[in-house]
CHARMM internal coordinates of N, CA and C (Angstrom, degrees):
IC EDIT
DIST 1 N 1 CA 1.4441
DIST 1 CA 1 C 1.5339
ANGL 1 N 1 CA 1 C 110.66
DIST 1 C 2 N 1.3004
ANGL 1 CA 1 C 2 N 114.65
DIHE 1 N 1 CA 1 C 2 N -39.88
DIST 2 N 2 CA 1.4652
ANGL 1 C 2 N 2 CA 119.98
DIHE 1 CA 1 C 2 N 2 CA -179.77
DIST 2 CA 2 C 1.5359
ANGL 2 N 2 CA 2 C 110.53
DIHE 1 C 2 N 2 CA 2 C -66.38
DIST 2 C 3 N 1.3362
ANGL 2 CA 2 C 3 N 115.71
DIHE 2 N 2 CA 2 C 3 N -39.31
DIST 3 N 3 CA 1.4624
ANGL 2 C 3 N 3 CA 120.63
DIHE 2 CA 2 C 3 N 3 CA 179.10
DIST 3 CA 3 C 1.5225
ANGL 3 N 3 CA 3 C 110.92
DIHE 2 C 3 N 3 CA 3 C -64.68
DIST 3 C 4 N 1.3100
ANGL 3 CA 3 C 4 N 116.81
DIHE 3 N 3 CA 3 C 4 N -40.71
DIST 4 N 4 CA 1.4641
ANGL 3 C 4 N 4 CA 120.87
DIHE 3 CA 3 C 4 N 4 CA 179.35
DIST 4 CA 4 C 1.5200
ANGL 4 N 4 CA 4 C 110.72
DIHE 3 C 4 N 4 CA 4 C -63.77
DIST 4 C 5 N 1.3111
ANGL 4 CA 4 C 5 N 117.24
DIHE 4 N 4 CA 4 C 5 N -43.21
DIST 5 N 5 CA 1.4649
ANGL 4 C 5 N 5 CA 119.73
DIHE 4 CA 4 C 5 N 5 CA 179.72
DIST 5 CA 5 C 1.5236
ANGL 5 N 5 CA 5 C 111.00
DIHE 4 C 5 N 5 CA 5 C -66.52
DIST 5 C 6 N 1.3325
ANGL 5 CA 5 C 6 N 118.11
DIHE 5 N 5 CA 5 C 6 N -35.29
DIST 6 N 6 CA 1.4651
ANGL 5 C 6 N 6 CA 120.37
DIHE 5 CA 5 C 6 N 6 CA 176.95
DIST 6 CA 6 C 1.5304
ANGL 6 N 6 CA 6 C 110.85
DIHE 5 C 6 N 6 CA 6 C -67.04
DIST 6 C 7 N 1.3267
ANGL 6 CA 6 C 7 N 117.49
DIHE 6 N 6 CA 6 C 7 N -41.42
DIST 7 N 7 CA 1.4619
ANGL 6 C 7 N 7 CA 121.14
DIHE 6 CA 6 C 7 N 7 CA 178.04
DIST 7 CA 7 C 1.5257
ANGL 7 N 7 CA 7 C 111.38
DIHE 6 C 7 N 7 CA 7 C -64.84
DIST 7 C 8 N 1.3199
ANGL 7 CA 7 C 8 N 117.19
DIHE 7 N 7 CA 7 C 8 N -41.33
DIST 8 N 8 CA 1.4546
ANGL 7 C 8 N 8 CA 120.31
DIHE 7 CA 7 C 8 N 8 CA 176.98
DIST 8 CA 8 C 1.5284
ANGL 8 N 8 CA 8 C 111.49
DIHE 7 C 8 N 8 CA 8 C -64.29
DIST 8 C 9 N 1.3166
ANGL 8 CA 8 C 9 N 117.30
DIHE 8 N 8 CA 8 C 9 N -39.46
DIST 9 N 9 CA 1.4679
ANGL 8 C 9 N 9 CA 121.33
DIHE 8 CA 8 C 9 N 9 CA 177.54
DIST 9 CA 9 C 1.5213
ANGL 9 N 9 CA 9 C 110.58
DIHE 8 C 9 N 9 CA 9 C -64.42
DIST 9 C 10 N 1.3212
ANGL 9 CA 9 C 10 N 116.30
DIHE 9 N 9 CA 9 C 10 N -44.35
DIST 10 N 10 CA 1.4608
ANGL 9 C 10 N 10 CA 120.38
DIHE 9 CA 9 C 10 N 10 CA 178.49
DIST 10 CA 10 C 1.5215
ANGL 10 N 10 CA 10 C 110.72
DIHE 9 C 10 N 10 CA 10 C -62.37
DIST 10 C 11 N 1.3228
ANGL 10 CA 10 C 11 N 116.76
DIHE 10 N 10 CA 10 C 11 N -41.71
DIST 11 N 11 CA 1.4614
ANGL 10 C 11 N 11 CA 120.97
DIHE 10 CA 10 C 11 N 11 CA 177.22
DIST 11 CA 11 C 1.5139
ANGL 11 N 11 CA 11 C 111.87
DIHE 10 C 11 N 11 CA 11 C -61.43
DIST 11 C 12 N 1.3319
ANGL 11 CA 11 C 12 N 117.03
DIHE 11 N 11 CA 11 C 12 N -41.24
DIST 12 N 12 CA 1.4628
ANGL 11 C 12 N 12 CA 121.13
DIHE 11 CA 11 C 12 N 12 CA 178.95
DIST 12 CA 12 C 1.5257
ANGL 12 N 12 CA 12 C 111.03
DIHE 11 C 12 N 12 CA 12 C -65.39
DIST 12 C 13 N 1.3114
ANGL 12 CA 12 C 13 N 116.61
DIHE 12 N 12 CA 12 C 13 N -41.48
DIST 13 N 13 CA 1.4784
ANGL 12 C 13 N 13 CA 120.86
DIHE 12 CA 12 C 13 N 13 CA 178.66
DIST 13 CA 13 C 1.5236
ANGL 13 N 13 CA 13 C 109.91
DIHE 12 C 13 N 13 CA 13 C -63.38
DIST 13 C 14 N 1.3249
ANGL 13 CA 13 C 14 N 117.51
DIHE 13 N 13 CA 13 C 14 N -44.73
DIST 14 N 14 CA 1.4646
ANGL 13 C 14 N 14 CA 120.86
DIHE 13 CA 13 C 14 N 14 CA 179.95
DIST 14 CA 14 C 1.5272
ANGL 14 N 14 CA 14 C 111.09
DIHE 13 C 14 N 14 CA 14 C -63.65
DIST 14 C 15 N 1.3420
ANGL 14 CA 14 C 15 N 116.81
DIHE 14 N 14 CA 14 C 15 N -39.14
DIST 15 N 15 CA 1.4539
ANGL 14 C 15 N 15 CA 120.56
DIHE 14 CA 14 C 15 N 15 CA 178.82
DIST 15 CA 15 C 1.5277
ANGL 15 N 15 CA 15 C 110.93
DIHE 14 C 15 N 15 CA 15 C -64.05
DIST 15 C 16 N 1.3295
ANGL 15 CA 15 C 16 N 117.27
DIHE 15 N 15 CA 15 C 16 N -42.55
DIST 16 N 16 CA 1.4674
ANGL 15 C 16 N 16 CA 121.36
DIHE 15 CA 15 C 16 N 16 CA 178.68
DIST 16 CA 16 C 1.5261
ANGL 16 N 16 CA 16 C 110.34
DIHE 15 C 16 N 16 CA 16 C -62.87
DIST 16 C 17 N 1.3245
ANGL 16 CA 16 C 17 N 117.02
DIHE 16 N 16 CA 16 C 17 N -44.51
DIST 17 N 17 CA 1.4682
ANGL 16 C 17 N 17 CA 120.09
DIHE 16 CA 16 C 17 N 17 CA 178.41
DIST 17 CA 17 C 1.5233
ANGL 17 N 17 CA 17 C 111.43
DIHE 16 C 17 N 17 CA 17 C -62.62
DIST 17 C 18 N 1.3152
ANGL 17 CA 17 C 18 N 116.99
DIHE 17 N 17 CA 17 C 18 N -40.11
DIST 18 N 18 CA 1.4637
ANGL 17 C 18 N 18 CA 121.56
DIHE 17 CA 17 C 18 N 18 CA 178.55
DIST 18 CA 18 C 1.5301
ANGL 18 N 18 CA 18 C 110.46
DIHE 17 C 18 N 18 CA 18 C -62.84
DIST 18 C 19 N 1.3183
ANGL 18 CA 18 C 19 N 117.20
DIHE 18 N 18 CA 18 C 19 N -44.51
DIST 19 N 19 CA 1.4580
ANGL 18 C 19 N 19 CA 121.32
DIHE 18 CA 18 C 19 N 19 CA 179.35
DIST 19 CA 19 C 1.5282
ANGL 19 N 19 CA 19 C 111.41
DIHE 18 C 19 N 19 CA 19 C -65.96
DIST 19 C 20 N 1.3266
ANGL 19 CA 19 C 20 N 117.48
DIHE 19 N 19 CA 19 C 20 N -37.13
DIST 20 N 20 CA 1.4683
ANGL 19 C 20 N 20 CA 121.05
DIHE 19 CA 19 C 20 N 20 CA 179.41
DIST 20 CA 20 C 1.5256
ANGL 20 N 20 CA 20 C 111.51
DIHE 19 C 20 N 20 CA 20 C -68.41
DIST 20 C 21 N 1.3185
ANGL 20 CA 20 C 21 N 117.21
DIHE 20 N 20 CA 20 C 21 N -29.41
DIST 21 N 21 CA 1.4553
ANGL 20 C 21 N 21 CA 120.45
DIHE 20 CA 20 C 21 N 21 CA -179.23
DIST 21 CA 21 C 1.5195
ANGL 21 N 21 CA 21 C 112.45
DIHE 20 C 21 N 21 CA 21 C -82.74
DIST 21 C 22 N 1.3015
ANGL 21 CA 21 C 22 N 117.83
DIHE 21 N 21 CA 21 C 22 N -1.53
DIST 22 N 22 CA 1.4546
ANGL 21 C 22 N 22 CA 120.47
DIHE 21 CA 21 C 22 N 22 CA 177.27
DIST 22 CA 22 C 1.5113
ANGL 22 N 22 CA 22 C 112.74
DIHE 21 C 22 N 22 CA 22 C 117.47
DIST 22 C 23 N 1.2966
ANGL 22 CA 22 C 23 N 118.17
DIHE 22 N 22 CA 22 C 23 N -16.13
DIST 23 N 23 CA 1.4536
ANGL 22 C 23 N 23 CA 120.86
DIHE 22 CA 22 C 23 N 23 CA 178.07
DIST 23 CA 23 C 1.5107
ANGL 23 N 23 CA 23 C 112.32
DIHE 22 C 23 N 23 CA 23 C 58.36
DIST 23 C 24 N 1.3203
ANGL 23 CA 23 C 24 N 116.61
DIHE 23 N 23 CA 23 C 24 N -129.44
DIST 24 N 24 CA 1.4561
ANGL 23 C 24 N 24 CA 121.98
DIHE 23 CA 23 C 24 N 24 CA -179.31
DIST 24 CA 24 C 1.5273
ANGL 24 N 24 CA 24 C 112.38
DIHE 23 C 24 N 24 CA 24 C -76.86
DIST 24 C 25 N 1.3199
ANGL 24 CA 24 C 25 N 117.89
DIHE 24 N 24 CA 24 C 25 N -14.48
DIST 25 N 25 CA 1.4572
ANGL 24 C 25 N 25 CA 121.53
DIHE 24 CA 24 C 25 N 25 CA -176.16
DIST 25 CA 25 C 1.5243
ANGL 25 N 25 CA 25 C 113.44
DIHE 24 C 25 N 25 CA 25 C -87.20
DIST 25 C 26 N 1.3239
ANGL 25 CA 25 C 26 N 117.65
DIHE 25 N 25 CA 25 C 26 N -2.69
DIST 26 N 26 CA 1.4642
ANGL 25 C 26 N 26 CA 119.14
DIHE 25 CA 25 C 26 N 26 CA -177.84
DIST 26 CA 26 C 1.5156
ANGL 26 N 26 CA 26 C 110.32
DIHE 25 C 26 N 26 CA 26 C -69.08
DIST 26 C 27 N 1.3273
ANGL 26 CA 26 C 27 N 116.20
DIHE 26 N 26 CA 26 C 27 N 148.11
DIST 27 N 27 CA 1.4634
ANGL 26 C 27 N 27 CA 121.28
DIHE 26 CA 26 C 27 N 27 CA -174.85
DIST 27 CA 27 C 1.5217
ANGL 27 N 27 CA 27 C 112.96
DIHE 26 C 27 N 27 CA 27 C -81.06
DIST 27 C 28 N 1.2936
ANGL 27 CA 27 C 28 N 118.17
DIHE 27 N 27 CA 27 C 28 N -11.78
DIST 28 N 28 CA 1.4539
ANGL 27 C 28 N 28 CA 120.60
DIHE 27 CA 27 C 28 N 28 CA 178.46
DIST 28 CA 28 C 1.5183
ANGL 28 N 28 CA 28 C 111.30
DIHE 27 C 28 N 28 CA 28 C 111.90
DIST 28 C 29 N 1.2943
ANGL 28 CA 28 C 29 N 114.55
DIHE 28 N 28 CA 28 C 29 N -173.36
DIST 29 N 29 CA 1.4566
ANGL 28 C 29 N 29 CA 120.44
DIHE 28 CA 28 C 29 N 29 CA -176.53
DIST 29 CA 29 C 1.5273
ANGL 29 N 29 CA 29 C 111.04
DIHE 28 C 29 N 29 CA 29 C -76.74
DIST 29 C 30 N 1.3357
ANGL 29 CA 29 C 30 N 116.59
DIHE 29 N 29 CA 29 C 30 N -38.51
DIST 30 N 30 CA 1.4665
ANGL 29 C 30 N 30 CA 121.33
DIHE 29 CA 29 C 30 N 30 CA -176.11
DIST 30 CA 30 C 1.5299
ANGL 30 N 30 CA 30 C 109.13
DIHE 29 C 30 N 30 CA 30 C -87.25
DIST 30 C 31 N 1.3478
ANGL 30 CA 30 C 31 N 117.84
DIHE 30 N 30 CA 30 C 31 N 124.87
DIST 31 N 31 CA 1.4681
ANGL 30 C 31 N 31 CA 120.30
DIHE 30 CA 30 C 31 N 31 CA 178.82
DIST 31 CA 31 C 1.5350
ANGL 31 N 31 CA 31 C 111.18
DIHE 30 C 31 N 31 CA 31 C -64.27
DIST 31 C 32 N 1.3203
ANGL 31 CA 31 C 32 N 115.95
DIHE 31 N 31 CA 31 C 32 N 153.68
DIST 32 N 32 CA 1.4624
ANGL 31 C 32 N 32 CA 122.45
DIHE 31 CA 31 C 32 N 32 CA -177.31
DIST 32 CA 32 C 1.5275
ANGL 32 N 32 CA 32 C 111.94
DIHE 31 C 32 N 32 CA 32 C -59.41
DIST 32 C 33 N 1.3404
ANGL 32 CA 32 C 33 N 117.94
DIHE 32 N 32 CA 32 C 33 N -35.93
DIST 33 N 33 CA 1.4633
ANGL 32 C 33 N 33 CA 121.00
DIHE 32 CA 32 C 33 N 33 CA -179.71
DIST 33 CA 33 C 1.5266
ANGL 33 N 33 CA 33 C 111.12
DIHE 32 C 33 N 33 CA 33 C -63.00
DIST 33 C 34 N 1.3244
ANGL 33 CA 33 C 34 N 116.53
DIHE 33 N 33 CA 33 C 34 N -38.60
DIST 34 N 34 CA 1.4574
ANGL 33 C 34 N 34 CA 120.60
DIHE 33 CA 33 C 34 N 34 CA 179.44
DIST 34 CA 34 C 1.5278
ANGL 34 N 34 CA 34 C 110.94
DIHE 33 C 34 N 34 CA 34 C -69.07
DIST 34 C 35 N 1.3206
ANGL 34 CA 34 C 35 N 116.89
DIHE 34 N 34 CA 34 C 35 N -37.93
DIST 35 N 35 CA 1.4585
ANGL 34 C 35 N 35 CA 120.79
DIHE 34 CA 34 C 35 N 35 CA 177.82
DIST 35 CA 35 C 1.5234
ANGL 35 N 35 CA 35 C 110.14
DIHE 34 C 35 N 35 CA 35 C -63.28
DIST 35 C 36 N 1.3342
ANGL 35 CA 35 C 36 N 117.02
DIHE 35 N 35 CA 35 C 36 N -43.03
DIST 36 N 36 CA 1.4613
ANGL 35 C 36 N 36 CA 120.81
DIHE 35 CA 35 C 36 N 36 CA 178.55
DIST 36 CA 36 C 1.5259
ANGL 36 N 36 CA 36 C 111.04
DIHE 35 C 36 N 36 CA 36 C -63.95
DIST 36 C 37 N 1.3309
ANGL 36 CA 36 C 37 N 116.96
DIHE 36 N 36 CA 36 C 37 N -39.54
DIST 37 N 37 CA 1.4656
ANGL 36 C 37 N 37 CA 120.38
DIHE 36 CA 36 C 37 N 37 CA 177.98
DIST 37 CA 37 C 1.5232
ANGL 37 N 37 CA 37 C 111.35
DIHE 36 C 37 N 37 CA 37 C -64.15
DIST 37 C 38 N 1.3323
ANGL 37 CA 37 C 38 N 117.08
DIHE 37 N 37 CA 37 C 38 N -40.80
DIST 38 N 38 CA 1.4668
ANGL 37 C 38 N 38 CA 120.30
DIHE 37 CA 37 C 38 N 38 CA 178.86
DIST 38 CA 38 C 1.5240
ANGL 38 N 38 CA 38 C 111.19
DIHE 37 C 38 N 38 CA 38 C -66.02
DIST 38 C 39 N 1.3329
ANGL 38 CA 38 C 39 N 117.67
DIHE 38 N 38 CA 38 C 39 N -38.77
DIST 39 N 39 CA 1.4640
ANGL 38 C 39 N 39 CA 121.02
DIHE 38 CA 38 C 39 N 39 CA 177.79
DIST 39 CA 39 C 1.5277
ANGL 39 N 39 CA 39 C 110.65
DIHE 38 C 39 N 39 CA 39 C -64.68
DIST 39 C 40 N 1.3286
ANGL 39 CA 39 C 40 N 116.77
DIHE 39 N 39 CA 39 C 40 N -40.57
DIST 40 N 40 CA 1.4604
ANGL 39 C 40 N 40 CA 120.71
DIHE 39 CA 39 C 40 N 40 CA 178.75
DIST 40 CA 40 C 1.5265
ANGL 40 N 40 CA 40 C 110.40
DIHE 39 C 40 N 40 CA 40 C -66.17
DIST 40 C 41 N 1.3346
ANGL 40 CA 40 C 41 N 117.43
DIHE 40 N 40 CA 40 C 41 N -40.87
DIST 41 N 41 CA 1.4603
ANGL 40 C 41 N 41 CA 121.17
DIHE 40 CA 40 C 41 N 41 CA 178.01
DIST 41 CA 41 C 1.5260
ANGL 41 N 41 CA 41 C 110.97
DIHE 40 C 41 N 41 CA 41 C -64.24
DIST 41 C 42 N 1.3283
ANGL 41 CA 41 C 42 N 117.29
DIHE 41 N 41 CA 41 C 42 N -39.05
DIST 42 N 42 CA 1.4626
ANGL 41 C 42 N 42 CA 120.46
DIHE 41 CA 41 C 42 N 42 CA 177.13
DIST 42 CA 42 C 1.5251
ANGL 42 N 42 CA 42 C 111.00
DIHE 41 C 42 N 42 CA 42 C -63.87
DIST 42 C 43 N 1.3168
ANGL 42 CA 42 C 43 N 116.61
DIHE 42 N 42 CA 42 C 43 N -38.00
DIST 43 N 43 CA 1.4616
ANGL 42 C 43 N 43 CA 121.34
DIHE 42 CA 42 C 43 N 43 CA 178.38
DIST 43 CA 43 C 1.5271
ANGL 43 N 43 CA 43 C 110.76
DIHE 42 C 43 N 43 CA 43 C -65.10
DIST 43 C 44 N 1.3148
ANGL 43 CA 43 C 44 N 116.48
DIHE 43 N 43 CA 43 C 44 N -43.98
DIST 44 N 44 CA 1.4708
ANGL 43 C 44 N 44 CA 120.83
DIHE 43 CA 43 C 44 N 44 CA 178.40
DIST 44 CA 44 C 1.5239
ANGL 44 N 44 CA 44 C 110.21
DIHE 43 C 44 N 44 CA 44 C -63.71
DIST 44 C 45 N 1.3243
ANGL 44 CA 44 C 45 N 116.97
DIHE 44 N 44 CA 44 C 45 N -43.10
DIST 45 N 45 CA 1.4565
ANGL 44 C 45 N 45 CA 120.89
DIHE 44 CA 44 C 45 N 45 CA 179.44
DIST 45 CA 45 C 1.5291
ANGL 45 N 45 CA 45 C 111.05
DIHE 44 C 45 N 45 CA 45 C -61.59
DIST 45 C 46 N 1.3305
ANGL 45 CA 45 C 46 N 117.15
DIHE 45 N 45 CA 45 C 46 N -42.41
DIST 46 N 46 CA 1.4726
ANGL 45 C 46 N 46 CA 121.48
DIHE 45 CA 45 C 46 N 46 CA 178.72
DIST 46 CA 46 C 1.5203
ANGL 46 N 46 CA 46 C 110.27
DIHE 45 C 46 N 46 CA 46 C -62.50
DIST 46 C 47 N 1.3321
ANGL 46 CA 46 C 47 N 117.67
DIHE 46 N 46 CA 46 C 47 N -42.20
DIST 47 N 47 CA 1.4586
ANGL 46 C 47 N 47 CA 121.69
DIHE 46 CA 46 C 47 N 47 CA 178.81
DIST 47 CA 47 C 1.5238
ANGL 47 N 47 CA 47 C 110.60
DIHE 46 C 47 N 47 CA 47 C -62.08
DIST 47 C 48 N 1.3332
ANGL 47 CA 47 C 48 N 117.07
DIHE 47 N 47 CA 47 C 48 N -43.50
DIST 48 N 48 CA 1.4675
ANGL 47 C 48 N 48 CA 120.55
DIHE 47 CA 47 C 48 N 48 CA 178.99
DIST 48 CA 48 C 1.5223
ANGL 48 N 48 CA 48 C 111.70
DIHE 47 C 48 N 48 CA 48 C -65.53
DIST 48 C 49 N 1.3191
ANGL 48 CA 48 C 49 N 117.69
DIHE 48 N 48 CA 48 C 49 N -39.39
DIST 49 N 49 CA 1.4659
ANGL 48 C 49 N 49 CA 120.80
DIHE 48 CA 48 C 49 N 49 CA 178.18
DIST 49 CA 49 C 1.5185
ANGL 49 N 49 CA 49 C 110.98
DIHE 48 C 49 N 49 CA 49 C -65.15
DIST 49 C 50 N 1.3206
ANGL 49 CA 49 C 50 N 117.18
DIHE 49 N 49 CA 49 C 50 N -42.07
DIST 50 N 50 CA 1.4645
ANGL 49 C 50 N 50 CA 120.60
DIHE 49 CA 49 C 50 N 50 CA 178.32
DIST 50 CA 50 C 1.5257
ANGL 50 N 50 CA 50 C 111.33
DIHE 49 C 50 N 50 CA 50 C -63.08
DIST 50 C 51 N 1.3320
ANGL 50 CA 50 C 51 N 116.45
DIHE 50 N 50 CA 50 C 51 N -42.01
DIST 51 N 51 CA 1.4613
ANGL 50 C 51 N 51 CA 120.53
DIHE 50 CA 50 C 51 N 51 CA 178.97
DIST 51 CA 51 C 1.5301
ANGL 51 N 51 CA 51 C 110.70
DIHE 50 C 51 N 51 CA 51 C -64.86
DIST 51 C 52 N 1.3304
ANGL 51 CA 51 C 52 N 117.82
DIHE 51 N 51 CA 51 C 52 N -41.21
DIST 52 N 52 CA 1.4587
ANGL 51 C 52 N 52 CA 121.12
DIHE 51 CA 51 C 52 N 52 CA 179.20
DIST 52 CA 52 C 1.5245
ANGL 52 N 52 CA 52 C 111.20
DIHE 51 C 52 N 52 CA 52 C -65.76
DIST 52 C 53 N 1.3311
ANGL 52 CA 52 C 53 N 117.78
DIHE 52 N 52 CA 52 C 53 N -40.55
DIST 53 N 53 CA 1.4591
ANGL 52 C 53 N 53 CA 120.45
DIHE 52 CA 52 C 53 N 53 CA 178.17
DIST 53 CA 53 C 1.5180
ANGL 53 N 53 CA 53 C 111.24
DIHE 52 C 53 N 53 CA 53 C -65.70
DIST 53 C 54 N 1.3226
ANGL 53 CA 53 C 54 N 117.52
DIHE 53 N 53 CA 53 C 54 N -39.57
DIST 54 N 54 CA 1.4651
ANGL 53 C 54 N 54 CA 120.93
DIHE 53 CA 53 C 54 N 54 CA 178.11
DIST 54 CA 54 C 1.5227
ANGL 54 N 54 CA 54 C 110.22
DIHE 53 C 54 N 54 CA 54 C -64.85
DIST 54 C 55 N 1.3245
ANGL 54 CA 54 C 55 N 116.49
DIHE 54 N 54 CA 54 C 55 N -42.20
DIST 55 N 55 CA 1.4783
ANGL 54 C 55 N 55 CA 120.65
DIHE 54 CA 54 C 55 N 55 CA 179.38
DIST 55 CA 55 C 1.5302
ANGL 55 N 55 CA 55 C 110.80
DIHE 54 C 55 N 55 CA 55 C -63.49
DIST 55 C 56 N 1.3373
ANGL 55 CA 55 C 56 N 117.27
DIHE 55 N 55 CA 55 C 56 N -42.93
DIST 56 N 56 CA 1.4621
ANGL 55 C 56 N 56 CA 119.87
DIHE 55 CA 55 C 56 N 56 CA 177.69
DIST 56 CA 56 C 1.5238
ANGL 56 N 56 CA 56 C 111.72
DIHE 55 C 56 N 56 CA 56 C -64.68
DIST 56 C 57 N 1.3118
ANGL 56 CA 56 C 57 N 117.11
DIHE 56 N 56 CA 56 C 57 N -38.76
DIST 57 N 57 CA 1.4573
ANGL 56 C 57 N 57 CA 120.59
DIHE 56 CA 56 C 57 N 57 CA 177.57
DIST 57 CA 57 C 1.5181
ANGL 57 N 57 CA 57 C 110.80
DIHE 56 C 57 N 57 CA 57 C -64.58
DIST 57 C 58 N 1.3455
ANGL 57 CA 57 C 58 N 117.03
DIHE 57 N 57 CA 57 C 58 N -42.51
DIST 58 N 58 CA 1.4710
ANGL 57 C 58 N 58 CA 120.67
DIHE 57 CA 57 C 58 N 58 CA 178.75
DIST 58 CA 58 C 1.5346
ANGL 58 N 58 CA 58 C 110.49
DIHE 57 C 58 N 58 CA 58 C -64.20
DIST 58 C 59 N 1.3318
ANGL 58 CA 58 C 59 N 117.82
DIHE 58 N 58 CA 58 C 59 N -41.16
DIST 59 N 59 CA 1.4466
ANGL 58 C 59 N 59 CA 121.07
DIHE 58 CA 58 C 59 N 59 CA 178.59
DIST 59 CA 59 C 1.5295
ANGL 59 N 59 CA 59 C 111.38
DIHE 58 C 59 N 59 CA 59 C -65.74
DIST 59 C 60 N 1.3285
ANGL 59 CA 59 C 60 N 116.10
DIHE 59 N 59 CA 59 C 60 N -39.44
DIST 60 N 60 CA 1.4655
ANGL 59 C 60 N 60 CA 120.78
DIHE 59 CA 59 C 60 N 60 CA 179.47
DIST 60 CA 60 C 1.5048
ANGL 60 N 60 CA 60 C 111.03
DIHE 59 C 60 N 60 CA 60 C -65.69
DIST 60 C 61 N 1.3251
ANGL 60 CA 60 C 61 N 117.73
DIHE 60 N 60 CA 60 C 61 N -41.89
DIST 61 N 61 CA 1.4733
ANGL 60 C 61 N 61 CA 121.84
DIHE 60 CA 60 C 61 N 61 CA 178.90
DIST 61 CA 61 C 1.5302
ANGL 61 N 61 CA 61 C 111.00
DIHE 60 C 61 N 61 CA 61 C -69.26
DIST 61 C 62 N 1.3044
ANGL 61 CA 61 C 62 N 117.65
DIHE 61 N 61 CA 61 C 62 N -32.55
DIST 62 N 62 CA 1.4604
ANGL 61 C 62 N 62 CA 121.68
DIHE 61 CA 61 C 62 N 62 CA 179.85
DIST 62 CA 62 C 1.5228
ANGL 62 N 62 CA 62 C 112.47
DIHE 61 C 62 N 62 CA 62 C -71.99
DIST 62 C 63 N 1.3146
ANGL 62 CA 62 C 63 N 118.51
DIHE 62 N 62 CA 62 C 63 N -28.37
DIST 63 N 63 CA 1.4649
ANGL 62 C 63 N 63 CA 120.86
DIHE 62 CA 62 C 63 N 63 CA -177.91
DIST 63 CA 63 C 1.5275
ANGL 63 N 63 CA 63 C 112.23
DIHE 62 C 63 N 63 CA 63 C -82.92
DIST 63 C 64 N 1.3264
ANGL 63 CA 63 C 64 N 118.11
DIHE 63 N 63 CA 63 C 64 N -10.84
DIST 64 N 64 CA 1.4606
ANGL 63 C 64 N 64 CA 120.05
DIHE 63 CA 63 C 64 N 64 CA -178.58
DIST 64 CA 64 C 1.4880
ANGL 64 N 64 CA 64 C 112.33
DIHE 63 C 64 N 64 CA 64 C -90.32
END
COOR INIT
IC SEED 1 N 1 CA 1 C
IC BUILD
């Protein structure tokens, strides 16, 4: 009986801490600014890859 009451108390404490930290509404471990920076970097990388592929295609067509 004592063990059950201790487990229930621990569960209640953990639930309170979870709710105080934001619960389901928390944004996660990575801050929003970092996520936006990573998305922008991915966009720049995609643009550079597209430009490099176009340049290689133009060079390949020019050599034939």
